[in-house]
N, C-alpha and C positions, 0 to 999 in steps of 0.2 A: 228201315230205321234201326239204328244200333240198339241192341237189347241191353238194358241197364241192369236188370235183375233176372234171375232165373230160378225156377222151382227146383232145379237139380241140386243147388247148394246155396247156402246163405251168402249174402253180399257183405263184404267188409271194405269200408272206404276210409280214406284219410281226409280229415276235415281241412277246409281253408282256414288259416289262422294268420291274420294280418300282422306283419312285423315279426313273425316267429317262424312260420314254415315257408321259406323261400325255396328256390330250386335246389340249393345245397342240402337243406333238410329233407326235401322230398326224395332226393337221390339216396340219402342215408336210410330213411325210414322204409323205402320201398325195395331195398336191395334184396330182401328175402323173398320177394314176390308173393307176400302174404296179403297184400291189398289188391282189391279188384280194380280200384281207380283212386285217384287223388284229385284235388281241386286247387286251382291257383289262389293266391291272395286276390282280393277283389281288385278289378280294374275300375277306377273311379270315372264315371261318365257324367258330364255336366250338360252342355247344350250343343256339343259339336261332335263331328266324326273324328276320332282319334287317328293319329298317324300309325302306320304299320309298326314303327319302332316301339310304340307304347305296348303293343301286344307282345312283341318279341322280348321286351324288357321284363314284363311280368311273367312270361313263360318262355324261357330259353329252350325248353323242351320242344317248342314249336318247330325248331330246326331239325328235330329228330322224330318227325311225324307225331308230335304231341305225346311222346312217351318218355318216361324216365329211362336211364341207361339199362335198367333191369326189364324194361318193356311194359311198365305199368302205365295205362292211359292217364292223361292229364286233361281235366275238364276246365274250361275257361269260365271264370266267375265275373259278372258285371255288377256294379252297384250304382244306382241312380234312380231318378223318377221322371226324367224327360222322355216321353214316349218316342218322339222322333229320333232323338240322339241314341237312346238305348237300343232301338230297333236297328238303326243304321250300324251301330257298333257291333251288335250281335251278328248282323249279316257279314260285316267285314271279318269277324272272327271265324265265321263259317267258311268264307272264301279262303282264309289263311290256313284252313284245315282243322280247326277245333272240332273234336269229335262230339262234344256236348257243350251247350251254353247253359250256364247256371246263373240264377239271379239271387242276389243277397237281400233277404228281408230280416236278417238276424243281427247284424253288426251293432253292438251297443257302445262302441268306443266313442269317447268324446271327440267332437269334431265331425263325426259322420252324420249326426242328427241335430247339430246345433242350429243349422239353417231351418231344419224342420221345426225346431222349437219356436223360432220366430214366425214360421209359417203357421204354426198352431195358433199363436196369438192373433194373427191376422184372420184366421178362419173364424175366430170367435167374434170378430167385429163386422163380418159380412157374410151373406149367404153364399154357399158353395154353388157354382154353376158349371156343370159338365154335361150339357145336353149332347145328343148325338150330333147335331149340326155343328156345334162349336168344336167338338172333338175332331170331326172330319175337316173343318176349316183350318184347324191348327196343322193338320197333316199337309194340306194343300199349300198353305202359306209358308211352311218351313222349307228353307232353301236346300236343306240337306236331305229332305225326304225323297226316297225313291220308290215309295209304295203308296202313292196317292190314290190308287184305285182300290186299295185294300179296305173293305168295309169293316166297321167297328161293331162288334157284338155288345149287347147290353144284357146283363144278368136280369132275371125276372125280378129279383128283389130290388135291383137298381132302377128298373123302369119306373116303379111306383115312387121311388124317392125323387127321381128326376122331374116328375110331373109337379112335385110340390116346391121345387126350387125356383127362385126368381131368375128370369132370363138375364144373362150377362154376356159380355163379349170377351171375357178372359179365356186363356187357352186351357188345354187339358190339365196342366199343372196349375191348379186353381190359385195357388198361393203366389205364383210368380217366383218361387224360390227353387234352388237346387239342393236336394237332399236325398237321402237314401237309407237303406238298412232298416232297422227295427221301427223307426218312426212311421213307416208306411203301414205297420200292422194296426194302426188306428183307423185305416181307411181301406176296407176290403174292396170297395168299388174301384179305387185307384189302382190297386194291385191287379184286379181283373182287367182293366183297360190296358195297363202296361203289358201284361203277359199275353193277353189274347192278340194284341197287335204284333208283338214279337213273334208269336207262334205262326201267325199267318204269313209273315214276311220271310221267315227262315225256310230253307230247303226242307222238304219232308223227311229226308234221311238224317237230319241233325236234330236230336232230341233237345227239348227245352226242359230244364229242371229248376227247382227252387229250394232254398234253405230258409227256414223261418224259426222264430221262437214262439213260445206259447202266447205271447202278447207283448204289449209295450208296458203299461203300468199294471195291468192285471190280465186275467185269462178269459175275460168275458167274450172276446171276439175270436178265440182260438179256432172254434169249429167253423165259423163263417169265413175266416181267412183261408182255411184249408179248402173249403168248398169253392171259394173264389178262384183259388189256384188250380183246382181240378177242372172247373168249368172253363178256364182259359185254355185248356189243352196241354197242360204240363204233364210230362211223362213220369216224373218221380219227384218226391218231396222228402227232404230231410228236416226233422223237427228237433231243435234243441229244447230240452225239457225244462226251460226256465223262461221267465219274462225278461225284458230289457232291464227293468228295475231290480230284479233279483240278481242280474249280472252273472257272476260265476260263483256265487255263494252256495254251498251245499244246503239242502239236498237238491237233486234234480227230480222233477215230478214226472217220472216215466209213466205213471198211471194215467196222466192226462192225454198222453199220446194214444193209449188204448181207447179212450173216449172218442178221440177224433177219428180213429180208424172205423168206428161204428157208423160214421156219417159220410165217409168218402171211400172210394174203391181204388184209387191210384196207389202204387207201391210207396211205402213209407220207410225211411231209415230213422232209427232212434239215435239220439246224440245227447251227450252231456254227462259229466261226472263218472266216466268209465275209466278207472285207473288200473284195474287188474282183472283177472279172470272171474273172480266172484262178482264184481260189479257188472261185468258183461252178462253173466248168467241172470242176475237179478234184473238188469235193464231189459233183456229179452222177455223175461217172464212178466214183468209189470207193464211193459209197453205193448205186449202181444205182437212184437215185431221180430221177424226172422232176420232182418237186415240191420246192420249197425254201422255208424260212422264214429270213428275214434278221433279225439282231438288232443288235448293236453296230455292225456294218459299215455299216448303213443310217444310223445316227446320225452316224457319222464321215464318211460320204459320202452326203448326202441324195439325190443323183441316182443312186445305185447301182442301185435297182430300175428306173429308167428306162433306164439303160445296159444292164442285162440284158434288159429287154423289147425294146429296139431290136436287140440282138444276136440274140435269138431270131427276130426278124422280118426279119433280114438288112439292118438299117439302120445307118447310121453314127451315132456319138454323140460329141459333144465334152464332156468333163468340165467341169462348171461351175467358173468361176473364183472366186477368193477374194472378190472384190467381191460375188458373189451370196450368199455366206455372210454377209457383213456386212449386207446388206439383210435377210436372214432374221433376223439378230439384232435389228435394229430392230423388225421385225414381232413377234418373239417377246417382246421387252421390253414393247412396248405391249399385247400380248395378255395376258401374265401379270400385269402390274401392275394391270390392271383388277379383278382378284380377289384379289391378294396384296399383302403388305407389300413395300416396296422391298428389304428384306434378302433375302426369299425369291426375289424376281425376280433379284437379282444372283447369288444362289447357283445358280439354274438356268442362267443364261448361262455362268457360270464352269464349271459341271459339263459343259455342252455343249462348251465350248472344250477340255476335257480329252480329249474324243473327237476333235474336229476336228484336234487335233495329230497324230493318226495318218495323216491324209491331206493336210493342208495345212501346208507349212513356214512359212507366214505366221502360223499360229495361235499358236505359242510366243512370238514377240516381241510379238504383240498382247496375249496374256494378261499378259505382264510389264508392259505399259503400263497395264493397267486393274486389276490385282489389288489395288492399294491405294486405288483410288478409292472414295469413300464414298457417292456418290449416283448415281441412274440418269441424271440430267441430265448429269453428268460423263462417264459411260460412253457415253451417246448422242452427246455432242459429239465424243468421241474416234472413235467409229465413223464419224460423218459426215465427219470430217476425212480419214479413211483412204479413204473412198469417193471423195471428190473429188480 
C-alpha cells in the first residue's frame, strides 16, 4: 500500500478546493515540489457509475500517471452518500490509476448539502432503519454493484442502536436522497457504512482517506466521527478545524484536533486558517499534528509551501515579489484560455486576485485597474506594463 505519511519528515498537502483549485492552479502551486500530494476538486457521485470522461475531466493529470507536471501525486476525491455508487466509482478510479481515493465529509458549500437538509427533515418524521440485512439487500439489488459478496461490518456502538430501530424496507441511504459533504457528519454510522464498504471493495494497494470538519452545527460528534472513519479502515484523515456552520470564519479551532488525536491512532493532517509561516507553527503546536494541509493560504501566497519546506530544513526563504505573481497571471491566462472562453479565463484571474489581496498590497489597485476590462488582450497588456 502507498505510504501516505512518514516519520522521516512532515507531510505537506494541498487541499481540494471546489471551484478554485483546478488542474491549472494545481500545476502552478506544485511547481516548486514543496507539496507531498494534492487532491482534486470533488467528483460528485449520485446513484450511478460515472463515465471515464468524468474522471479525466476532474483530473487531467490522470493522463500523466496522476501527477502534476512537477511530479506531485494527485489524489481523487469523491463526494456522495450512495454506498453502491460511491464504491463502484472508487473502484473505477482505482482502475484508472488513482493512487489514493479520498472521501469528502467537509464541503459546506450551498447545494452540496441542500438535499441533506430535506433528508434531515424526513429523518425527523420517521425512524431510521439500516439493519445489516437491509444494507446487504441494497447491495444485491443495485444493478451497478460488483461487490455483492462483500460483507458489511457494523460498529459496536451501531449494533446497539440498530436493535432499537423499527424494521423497514428502505435502502442504506435511509432518506432516499442524494447528498454529501458535511451533512454526513451528523450520522457517524452512515459514514462508517460508506467507508467500510468502499475499503473492502478497493484493491489493497490503493489507500482510502477522508477529509472532515469538526462537525455540522456543533462539535459534539467530532470524536465519534473520527472513530467511525478509523474503524472503517481509512488510512489517513484530514480535519478542517471548523464546523460547517462556522464556514470559513476565523478562528480555526486547532486544539480540537489535538483532542481527537487522543482517541484515534490513524495519521491526521490539520487544516484551516493557515495563511503564513506563523499560522503554520501555531497550527502544528495546538493540533499536535506533524502533518498539515494548506488551503486558501497557498492560493493567496503561492510560495507558502516552499517557505514552510525551507523553514523545516533550516533554510532561509525570501517571499516572492509581486512581479512574480504578475508573471504567474500571464502563464495562467495563457494556460486557461486554451480550453476556455475568454470570459471564463477573466473570471479565474479575478477570482485569484481576490485571494492575492490577502498577501500583496499591490493586488487591490491592480484589480481596480483591470476589473472593467473586456478582453484578455487588454488585461495581458496591463500586466506586462506593470512588470516592466
